[in-house]
C-alpha positions in Angstrom: 9.4 175.7 91.3 9.6 176.2 94.5 12.4 173.2 94.4 13.8 175.8 91.8 14.3 178.8 94.3 15.6 176.8 97.2 18.3 175.1 94.9 19.8 178.7 93.9 19.3 180.1 96.9 21.4 177.0 98.4 23.8 176.8 95.4 24.3 180.9 96.3 24.9 180.5 99.5 27.3 177.6 99.6 29.0 179.6 96.5 29.4 182.3 98.7 30.1 180.5 101.6 33.5 179.0 99.0 34.6 182.4 98.0 35.7 183.4 101.4 38.3 180.0 101.3 39.1 179.1 98.4 37.3 182.0 95.3 37.9 178.4 92.4 35.6 176.0 93.6 32.5 179.2 94.0 32.2 179.2 90.4 32.2 175.4 89.9 29.8 175.0 93.1 27.6 178.2 91.0 28.0 176.3 87.8 26.7 172.7 89.0 23.4 174.4 90.7 23.3 176.3 87.4 23.2 172.8 85.7 21.0 171.4 88.6 17.9 174.1 88.0 19.1 173.4 84.0 17.7 169.9 83.8 14.2 170.7 85.9 13.8 173.1 82.9 14.5 170.4 80.4 11.9 168.6 82.7 9.2 170.9 81.7 10.5 171.4 78.4 9.2 167.9 77.8 5.6 168.5 79.6 5.2 171.5 77.3 6.1 169.3 74.5 3.5 166.3 74.9 0.6 169.7 74.9 1.9 171.1 72.4 1.5 167.7 70.5 -2.0 167.5 71.4 -2.8 170.8 70.8 -1.4 169.8 66.6 -4.0 167.1 67.1 -6.9 169.0 68.1 -6.1 172.1 65.6 -3.7 172.1 62.0 -1.2 173.5 63.1 1.7 172.6 60.8 4.0 170.9 63.2 7.3 172.4 61.6 6.4 176.0 63.2 6.2 174.0 67.1 9.6 172.9 66.6 10.6 176.4 65.2 9.3 178.1 68.7 10.2 175.2 70.9 14.1 175.7 69.0 13.6 179.4 69.2 13.1 179.1 73.2 15.5 176.4 73.5 18.3 179.2 72.3 16.8 182.1 74.1 17.1 179.4 77.2 20.4 178.2 76.4 22.4 181.4 75.3 20.7 182.9 78.5 22.1 180.2 80.9 25.2 180.4 79.2 26.1 184.2 79.3 24.6 184.0 82.9 27.1 181.6 83.9 29.9 183.8 81.6 29.0 187.0 83.8 28.9 185.1 86.7 32.2 184.4 86.7 33.4 188.1 85.2 33.4 187.4 81.9 31.1 190.3 80.7 32.7 190.6 77.4 32.1 187.0 76.8 28.3 186.8 77.4 28.1 189.9 75.3 29.3 187.8 72.5 27.0 184.4 73.5 23.5 186.8 74.0 24.2 188.6 70.8 24.3 185.0 68.9 21.9 184.0 70.6 19.5 186.3 69.3 20.8 186.1 66.1 20.3 182.8 66.2 16.7 183.1 67.0 16.4 185.4 63.7 17.9 182.8 62.0 15.7 180.4 62.8 12.4 182.7 62.4 13.2 183.4 58.8 10.7 181.1 57.6 7.8 182.1 60.1 8.2 185.7 58.9 8.8 184.6 55.1 5.4 182.2 55.4 3.3 185.3 56.5 4.6 188.0 54.4 3.4 185.0 51.5 0.3 184.7 53.3 -0.2 188.1 53.4 1.1 188.5 49.5 -1.6 186.0 48.5 -4.5 187.5 50.1 -3.4 190.4 48.2 
């Protein structure tokens, strides 16, 4: 986390310094820093995936549900990441639309879990 925080602060300082002279490069620096931070997040997700696979072996969880959970996490991170970049570039309307589509995507991905929950409730009644 320390690397990520320092990378974020360094990115902002460079972007702010560039904004004084060449504003168009400021957005590029911000985007590059965001991509590097996203790369760190992807590496962390790889470790989480390995832990979830070990958990699946210990208890009987359908791996399909874990895969859906990972997709939801990925959609959440991607929509937050891309909307933040749009908002930083001054395109708040586009950022809002990305967030809306992200929320709808999460709802769509989660529907099989909701349906399985209702099927379980009906079977218990």
